[in-house]
Z-matrix of the N, CA and C atoms (Angstrom, degrees):
N
C 1 1.446
C 2 1.528 1 109.77
N 3 1.329 2 116.08 1 129.80
C 4 1.447 3 120.03 2 -179.66
C 5 1.494 4 112.11 3 -79.26
N 6 1.311 5 114.39 4 145.60
C 7 1.449 6 121.41 5 -179.94
C 8 1.537 7 109.04 6 -83.66
N 9 1.302 8 117.76 7 136.17
C 10 1.446 9 123.21 8 178.35
C 11 1.531 10 107.87 9 -89.41
N 12 1.328 11 117.17 10 126.75
C 13 1.458 12 121.41 11 177.21
C 14 1.520 13 110.87 12 -70.77
N 15 1.320 14 116.57 13 158.00
C 16 1.466 15 120.10 14 173.51
C 17 1.503 16 112.40 15 -58.65
N 18 1.343 17 114.67 16 -41.96
C 19 1.472 18 119.45 17 178.14
C 20 1.509 19 109.87 18 -59.16
N 21 1.296 20 118.22 19 -45.26
C 22 1.446 21 122.46 20 -178.41
C 23 1.540 22 109.15 21 -60.94
N 24 1.311 23 116.94 22 -44.17
C 25 1.460 24 121.10 23 -179.71
C 26 1.545 25 111.97 24 -60.59
N 27 1.311 26 116.85 25 -48.79
C 28 1.475 27 119.55 26 -178.12
C 29 1.524 28 110.90 27 -70.38
N 30 1.341 29 117.94 28 -34.79
C 31 1.464 30 121.76 29 176.09
C 32 1.544 31 109.71 30 -62.43
N 33 1.309 32 117.55 31 -43.25
C 34 1.426 33 120.91 32 -178.91
C 35 1.568 34 110.85 33 -69.15
N 36 1.302 35 115.45 34 -35.43
C 37 1.473 36 118.77 35 175.95
C 38 1.558 37 110.90 36 -62.73
N 39 1.305 38 114.82 37 -41.27
C 40 1.468 39 119.24 38 179.03
C 41 1.551 40 111.10 39 -67.60
N 42 1.311 41 116.58 40 -42.45
C 43 1.460 42 120.25 41 176.66
C 44 1.505 43 110.42 42 -62.71
N 45 1.311 44 118.49 43 -40.34
C 46 1.450 45 122.44 44 178.27
C 47 1.516 46 110.37 45 -62.27
N 48 1.327 47 117.32 46 -42.78
C 49 1.463 48 122.90 47 179.13
C 50 1.525 49 111.78 48 -58.03
N 51 1.321 50 117.95 49 -44.28
C 52 1.462 51 121.99 50 -176.22
C 53 1.524 52 114.79 51 -91.53
N 54 1.326 53 117.60 52 -29.43
C 55 1.467 54 120.07 53 -170.31
C 56 1.523 55 113.43 54 -123.06
N 57 1.339 56 118.45 55 -6.31
C 58 1.447 57 121.32 56 179.28
C 59 1.512 58 113.08 57 97.35
N 60 1.324 59 114.64 58 163.49
C 61 1.465 60 121.57 59 -176.52
C 62 1.502 61 112.56 60 -67.83
N 63 1.323 62 119.13 61 -36.04
C 64 1.461 63 120.52 62 179.78
C 65 1.520 64 111.85 63 -62.76
N 66 1.323 65 118.68 64 -41.76
C 67 1.418 66 121.02 65 177.13
C 68 1.498 67 111.42 66 -67.13
N 69 1.354 68 117.01 67 -39.08
C 70 1.454 69 120.84 68 178.52
C 71 1.540 70 110.05 69 -61.92
N 72 1.303 71 118.19 70 -36.77
C 73 1.454 72 121.44 71 178.12
C 74 1.537 73 112.15 72 -65.39
N 75 1.319 74 116.12 73 -39.82
C 76 1.454 75 120.72 74 175.25
C 77 1.514 76 111.47 75 -61.84
N 78 1.334 77 115.26 76 -47.63
C 79 1.467 78 120.09 77 177.59
C 80 1.531 79 111.55 78 -65.46
N 81 1.323 80 117.40 79 -31.57
C 82 1.483 81 119.66 80 175.74
C 83 1.518 82 112.01 81 -60.95
N 84 1.300 83 115.91 82 -39.57
C 85 1.469 84 120.23 83 176.06
C 86 1.533 85 111.82 84 -68.18
N 87 1.316 86 115.52 85 -38.89
C 88 1.462 87 120.10 86 178.03
C 89 1.538 88 112.45 87 -66.56
N 90 1.347 89 113.41 88 -41.43
C 91 1.483 90 118.92 89 -177.24
C 92 1.539 91 112.10 90 -74.29
N 93 1.290 92 118.66 91 -18.19
C 94 1.452 93 123.32 92 -175.84
C 95 1.541 94 110.27 93 -54.11
N 96 1.314 95 116.44 94 116.52
C 97 1.419 96 122.76 95 177.02
C 98 1.518 97 115.38 96 80.81
N 99 1.329 98 116.77 97 -1.04
C 100 1.462 99 120.82 98 -179.57
C 101 1.544 100 110.52 99 -81.85
N 102 1.336 101 117.61 100 148.35
C 103 1.448 102 119.80 101 177.33
C 104 1.528 103 111.69 102 -70.14
N 105 1.315 104 116.00 103 160.63
C 106 1.458 105 120.24 104 -176.86
C 107 1.559 106 113.45 105 -57.57
N 108 1.329 107 118.16 106 -34.80
C 109 1.452 108 118.99 107 -178.96
C 110 1.515 109 111.97 108 -65.94
N 111 1.335 110 117.92 109 -34.84
C 112 1.469 111 121.55 110 177.97
C 113 1.550 112 109.37 111 -68.66
N 114 1.339 113 116.44 112 -40.02
C 115 1.469 114 120.50 113 179.17
C 116 1.530 115 109.15 114 -64.55
N 117 1.323 116 117.05 115 -46.61
C 118 1.456 117 121.69 116 -178.75
C 119 1.541 118 111.50 117 -62.54
N 120 1.333 119 116.91 118 -44.72
C 121 1.472 120 120.01 119 179.01
C 122 1.525 121 111.35 120 -64.13
N 123 1.303 122 117.74 121 -42.90
C 124 1.460 123 120.88 122 -179.62
C 125 1.527 124 110.73 123 -64.83
N 126 1.351 125 115.77 124 -44.19
C 127 1.450 126 119.63 125 179.12
C 128 1.544 127 110.24 126 -62.34
N 129 1.292 128 117.93 127 -42.80
C 130 1.441 129 122.51 128 177.86
C 131 1.528 130 110.53 129 -58.97
N 132 1.290 131 117.74 130 -46.60
C 133 1.483 132 120.57 131 -177.33
C 134 1.491 133 111.43 132 -63.14
N 135 1.340 134 117.62 133 -48.54
C 136 1.475 135 119.60 134 -177.42
C 137 1.531 136 110.41 135 -65.65
N 138 1.302 137 118.15 136 -38.35
C 139 1.449 138 121.74 137 -179.65
C 140 1.519 139 111.54 138 -69.01
N 141 1.325 140 119.04 139 -42.63
C 142 1.457 141 122.59 140 -179.44
C 143 1.548 142 108.26 141 -63.34
N 144 1.308 143 117.14 142 -42.31
C 145 1.439 144 120.16 143 178.78
C 146 1.543 145 112.47 144 -63.57
N 147 1.270 146 117.18 145 -33.61
C 148 1.465 147 121.65 146 -176.32
C 149 1.526 148 116.00 147 -87.55
N 150 1.330 149 116.25 148 -46.76
C 151 1.466 150 120.76 149 -173.08
C 152 1.510 151 113.51 150 -114.46
N 153 1.311 152 118.66 151 -5.82
C 154 1.461 153 121.84 152 -178.55
C 155 1.516 154 110.59 153 95.59
N 156 1.315 155 114.77 154 158.97
C 157 1.486 156 121.18 155 -173.85
C 158 1.535 157 111.91 156 -61.74
N 159 1.312 158 117.92 157 -47.36
C 160 1.455 159 120.94 158 -175.28
C 161 1.548 160 112.84 159 -61.34
N 162 1.322 161 115.94 160 -49.67
C 163 1.471 162 121.83 161 179.75
C 164 1.534 163 109.91 162 -65.68
N 165 1.309 164 117.45 163 -40.06
C 166 1.463 165 121.77 164 179.44
C 167 1.502 166 110.56 165 -61.37
N 168 1.320 167 117.01 166 -46.37
C 169 1.466 168 121.07 167 179.89
C 170 1.517 169 110.03 168 -61.86
N 171 1.328 170 116.74 169 -40.82
C 172 1.478 171 119.27 170 -179.89
C 173 1.497 172 111.46 171 -64.84
N 174 1.319 173 117.53 172 -44.76
C 175 1.460 174 120.72 173 179.77
C 176 1.496 175 111.96 174 -64.89
N 177 1.329 176 117.49 175 -43.68
C 178 1.464 177 119.94 176 -178.90
C 179 1.527 178 110.27 177 -69.55
N 180 1.313 179 116.26 178 -35.88
C 181 1.476 180 119.18 179 177.04
C 182 1.520 181 110.41 180 -61.24
N 183 1.312 182 117.94 181 -40.92
C 184 1.462 183 121.33 182 177.60
C 185 1.510 184 112.77 183 -58.81
N 186 1.327 185 116.76 184 -46.41
C 187 1.472 186 118.55 185 -178.94
C 188 1.527 187 111.53 186 -70.08
N 189 1.282 188 118.25 187 -33.05
C 190 1.441 189 121.47 188 179.09
C 191 1.557 190 110.50 189 -67.62
N 192 1.367 191 115.47 190 -39.29
C 193 1.447 192 117.67 191 176.04
C 194 1.507 193 112.65 192 -63.06
N 195 1.350 194 116.21 193 -38.55
C 196 1.444 195 119.44 194 177.62
C 197 1.527 196 113.21 195 -66.51
N 198 1.318 197 118.55 196 -30.37
C 199 1.440 198 123.73 197 176.01
C 200 1.534 199 111.31 198 -69.20
N 201 1.304 200 115.23 199 -34.01
C 202 1.470 201 120.05 200 -177.32
C 203 1.519 202 112.90 201 -72.74
N 204 1.335 203 117.08 202 -19.74
C 205 1.473 204 122.13 203 -177.75
C 206 1.481 205 111.20 204 -75.33
């Protein structure tokens, strides 16, 4: 069983918040085994497309700050 990174967990929570649990599950499979930079880039792309660049940056910045703590 693969271990889920903290980044993957918070990214999936954010995706679930905006796109629903079903979409988060699809991304969970996609993110499985991917490095953090792939997860971050994918999250950024989907969020920018949905909420715009400014809001996406703010949301991603919040989760990154929480990871640093």
